[in-house]
N, C-alpha and C positions, 0 to 999 in steps of 0.2 A: 794536589792542594798546594797553593802558593801562599805563604805568609809574608805580609809586608808590614814592617814596623816603621812608623813615622814618629816625629817628635811629640806631637800633641793632637788634641781632638780636632782642631781646625785643619791641620794637614791631612788627617784621616778623612774628614768630610770632603775635602777638595779632591783627594785621590779617588774615593768612591764615586763622588759626583761626576768626575770627568768620565768615568766608565759609562755612566748613564747617558751623559751628553754624547759620547761617541756612538753609542747604540742608536740614539735618536737621530743622529746626523747620517749614519751609514746604512740604516735599514729602511726599506721602503714602507713597511708596515710593522713597526716594532711592537712587541708585547712586553711590557715592563711590569714586573711584580713589585708591589709596594708594601713596605712594612711600617708599622706604627711604633710608638715608643720614643724615648729621648734621643737615642743614637742616630736615627735617620734624619732628625730635623736639620742638622747642619748640612747633610747631603742635599736635602731638598732646597735649602737656601742657596747652596752653591749652584744647583741646576737652574733655579729661577734667575739668579744673577747673570747667567750666561745667555738668557733670552732665547733659548732654543725652542723651536716649535714642537707641539704635541698634536698638531692637527691630524697627522697621519698615524697616530699611535693608538694603542689600547692599553689600559692599565687594569691590573687585577689585584684584588686584595688577598692577603695571606690568611686572614682570619676575621672573625666577627663575633661579638657577644651575642648570646641568646637571651631573650627576655627584655631587652631594652626596646622602647617604642620606636617606630620609624622617626628619623630626624633627631634622636637623642644626641646631645652634644658630645657625649663620650663614646658613642658608637664609632667604630673604626672607619666606616664610610664617611661620617661627618668629620672625623679627625683629619683624614686624608684630604677631603674637599676643602676644609677650612684652612689647614696649615700649608697646603701645597697647591692642589689642582685648581682652585678657584682663581689663582693667578696665572694659569696657563690657558692655552686655547684648545685643550682636550675636549672633544665633544662629550656632553654629559652622558650620552647613551653608551659611550665606550669606557666607562668606569664600571667594572664588573666585580661583584662580590657574591658570596654564597647567600642564598635566600634563607634568612633565619626567622622570617615572619610567618611561615606556614605553621599549621598545627603540629604539635610535637610528634605525633606518629608519622607525619610526612617528612620530617627532617632527614632521615636516611636517604630518601629518594632525592631530596633537594641537594644533598651532599654529592650523590652520584652524578646528578645533573651538572653540578659545578665542575667536576672532573671532566665530563664530556665537553663542556664549554671551553675549558682550557685547551683541550685537544683540537676542538673545532677552530679555535683561533690560530692554530698552527704551533701551539706550544709557547712557553714563556722564553723570551730571548735572554733576559737577565732578571734574576730574582734577588732583590735586596733583603737582607736578613739582619736582625739583631740577635742577641743571645741573653737569656735570662740568668739570674744568679745561680739557678740550679741546672744550667746547661740546656734549657729548652729553647727550641726555635719554633716560630709560629706559636701555637699553644700545644705543642707536642711535649707534654710533661714527662719526667722520668718514668720509665716503664712503657713508653709508647713503642709499638712495633716499628722496626726499621723499614718495613715495607708498607706501612699504613697509608691509606688513601684519605681524602677529605671526609671528615666525620665529626660527630659531637664528642666533646671532651669535657670532663669535670676538672675544674681548676684546683690545684693544690692550695693549701693554706698559705704557703710561701708566695705563690704568684698573686693570690688575692691581696695579700699584705703589700706586695710590691706595687700593685696597681691602685691601692686605696687612696693614694695622694691625688688621684684624678677625680675622686668622688667626694660628695659631702660627708659621707660616713663609710667606714669599712663594710658595714652591713649592706650598702648599696651596690657593692661590686658583684656582678653576676657570678653565679657558680658554674655556669655552663657556657660553652663557646662552640662555634664551628671553626675548624682549622683545616687548612691543607695538611694532609698527612706527610710523613717523612718520605714515603714513596712518591707522592705527588710532587713534593719539593724537588726531589732528585730528578724529576723529568725535565726541569728547566735546563736550558743549554749552558747557562753560566750562573753560578751561585756566588753572591757577593755579600759577605758578612762583615759588618763593621762593629767594633767594640772599643770603647774608650773608658779610662778610669780604673783605679785600683780595684774597685769592686768586681770588675770583670776578669781579673787576672786568674783566679782559680778556675772558673768555667772555661776560659780560653785554653788554659793549659790542659784541662781534661779533654776538651774537644779536639785539640790539635795533636797532642802527644800522648794522650791516654789511649786505652783500648777502644775499639768501636763497640759501643755498648748502649743498650736501651736506657741504662742508668744515666748516661749523658747523651741526650738525643742529638745534640749538635755534632757529636763525633761521627755521625753518618756522612758528614761532608768529606771525610777521608775516602769515601768510596766513589766520589764524583770525579769525572774526568776534567772538569774545569771549575774549580772552586777557589776563590780568592778571599783571603782573610786579612782584613786591614785593621791594625791595632795601633794605638799609641804606646809610648814607652811604659806608661803605668799599667795598661792591660797586658803588656808583654812581660811583666816582671817575673813571672814564674815559668817562662818557657826555657827549657834546658838548652835548646838549640838556637837561642835568640841571635847569637852572633853569626851563626851560619845563615839564618834568614836575612840578616842585614847584609852580609857579604853577597849572597845570591842576588838580592835586589840591586845592590850597587853595581854589580857586574852583569846585569841583565842585558842580553843582546838587543840592540836597537830595533831589530826586526821582529822581536817577540813581544806581542802586546800582553797586557794583564788579562 
């Protein structure tokens, strides 16, 4: 795990965004995992401003609400399309997400099919991640198995409250989602987590310097061979080894990429 501390949210978005740009420019058929939420928006704007082509790429969603009708503006497919991909040349058929519109009893099979699809694509080259206030990544809430695969999850009251700002009423926030599991996320070749702001200081400290525990699902990144955690100063405020992380990044060998 590599922790990179930058001065502010804009610098964090630029650093994470450049990693995506480099993958798009260097891979013949890149598979990029996209995340929703506020933290990735600056990353996507940075990538768009670079004008890099997505024509040769595939994009995969980290998660999706269950129970929203197709095309609902707060579905994650629509969020990604509206906020990012409609400004790129990614072919529409190469935006992939779990099928959440099958009848309920068929959802487990649809989840297994999504894991197979990720494997059939050749695996995810870089997976962008955010982190929730309770340490969740994707919608793997506290208590999620560290080896879990794509599956249906029930959202905690905390997560539903955090997401209520996107809906007309808190009661409109779905209670269920399909999310890549922690084991599925760990299959990606590069995990790239971005977090900014003081509200993320506690979950970042738990994920980076706490024990690997289902209580903080993001702590599973400690087990990954290539995980990059990009945080601004506010989100880094509770890291005990913050100065070491700064010194490591300042003295990073020029031949060693993020």
